[in-house]
C-alpha positions as CSV (number, residue, x, y, z in Angstrom):
1,X,97.7,114.4,122.3
2,X,101.2,112.9,122.8
3,X,99.7,109.5,123.4
4,X,97.7,109.8,120.2
5,X,100.8,110.8,118.3
6,X,102.8,107.9,119.7
7,X,100.0,105.5,118.8
8,X,99.8,106.8,115.3
9,X,103.6,106.5,115.0
10,X,103.4,102.8,115.8
11,X,100.5,102.5,113.3
12,X,102.6,104.2,110.6
13,X,105.5,101.7,111.3
14,X,103.0,98.9,111.1
15,X,101.8,100.3,107.7
16,X,105.4,100.1,106.3
17,X,105.8,96.6,107.6
18,X,102.4,95.7,106.0
19,X,103.5,97.3,102.7
20,X,106.7,95.2,102.7
21,X,104.6,92.0,103.4
22,X,102.2,93.0,100.7
23,X,105.1,93.4,98.2
24,X,106.1,89.8,99.0
25,X,102.5,88.6,98.7
26,X,102.1,90.3,95.3
27,X,105.4,88.9,94.1
28,X,103.9,85.4,94.6
29,X,100.5,86.2,93.0
30,X,101.4,88.5,90.0
31,X,103.8,87.8,87.2
32,X,107.2,89.5,87.7
33,X,107.3,93.1,86.3
34,X,109.3,96.2,87.0
35,X,106.8,97.5,89.7
36,X,107.1,94.3,91.7
37,X,110.8,94.3,91.4
38,X,111.0,97.8,92.7
39,X,108.6,97.1,95.5
40,X,110.7,94.1,96.5
41,X,113.8,96.3,96.5
42,X,112.0,98.8,98.8
43,X,111.0,95.9,101.1
44,X,114.6,94.7,101.3
45,X,115.6,98.3,102.0
46,X,113.2,98.5,104.9
47,X,114.7,95.3,106.4
48,X,118.2,96.7,105.9
49,X,117.7,100.1,107.5
50,X,118.6,99.5,111.2
51,X,119.4,103.0,112.4
52,X,117.0,103.9,115.1
53,X,117.1,107.6,114.1
54,X,115.6,106.7,110.7
55,X,112.5,105.2,112.3
56,X,112.1,107.9,115.0
57,X,109.5,110.0,113.2
58,X,106.9,109.3,110.5
59,X,108.3,111.9,108.1
60,X,111.7,110.2,108.1
61,X,110.5,106.9,106.8
62,X,107.3,108.0,105.0
63,X,109.3,110.0,102.5
64,X,111.6,107.1,101.7
65,X,108.9,104.5,101.4
66,X,106.2,106.4,99.7
67,X,107.2,104.8,96.4
68,X,106.7,101.4,98.0
69,X,103.2,102.4,99.0
70,X,102.4,103.7,95.5
71,X,103.8,100.5,93.9
72,X,101.6,98.4,96.1
73,X,98.5,100.4,95.2
74,X,99.3,100.1,91.5
75,X,99.9,96.3,91.6
76,X,96.9,95.6,93.9
77,X,94.6,97.5,91.6
78,X,95.8,95.5,88.7
79,X,94.7,92.2,90.3
80,X,91.4,90.5,89.4
81,X,89.1,90.4,91.3
82,X,89.9,93.8,92.8
83,X,87.5,93.4,95.7
84,X,89.6,90.7,97.4
85,X,92.8,92.8,97.2
86,X,91.6,96.3,98.0
87,X,93.1,96.2,101.5
88,X,96.6,96.0,100.1
89,X,96.1,99.3,98.4
90,X,94.3,101.1,101.3
91,X,95.5,99.8,104.6
92,X,99.3,100.5,104.5
93,X,98.8,104.0,103.0
94,X,96.0,104.8,105.5
95,X,98.2,103.8,108.4
96,X,101.1,106.0,107.4
97,X,98.9,108.9,106.3
98,X,96.9,109.0,109.5
99,X,100.0,110.1,111.4
100,X,100.8,112.8,108.9
101,X,97.2,114.0,108.9
102,X,97.5,114.5,112.7
103,X,100.4,117.0,112.1
104,X,98.8,118.7,109.1
105,X,95.2,118.8,110.4
106,X,95.4,122.2,112.1
107,X,97.0,123.8,109.1
108,X,94.5,122.3,106.8
109,X,91.6,123.6,108.8
110,X,93.1,127.1,109.0
111,X,93.5,127.1,105.2
112,X,89.9,126.0,104.7
113,X,88.6,128.7,107.1
114,X,90.6,131.3,105.2
115,X,89.2,130.1,101.9
116,X,85.6,130.1,103.1
117,X,85.8,133.6,104.7
């Protein structure tokens, strides 16, 4: 279980890096707007945060960079054709959320069991 958690931590970090790269890619493809400017600021923030304690656990950086993930989703869904850009919306968020789902999975199952019975 510990190996799985560590692997998902690395994947969550990769999701944040991918979201920062996606912000730069979208900046080049879409006309400049407030969402892209905010996404670029979050990408710059990710590059500026060098404290190792900030990057220790998924909850530390997922809370701060969840707006970046949301902005990427909004801008990727606005692109035409949507089919070629769907991965910008799904992959970074999925990588970060998979680690959080590991922690919350047992609680969610217990809640569902309680609701069913």
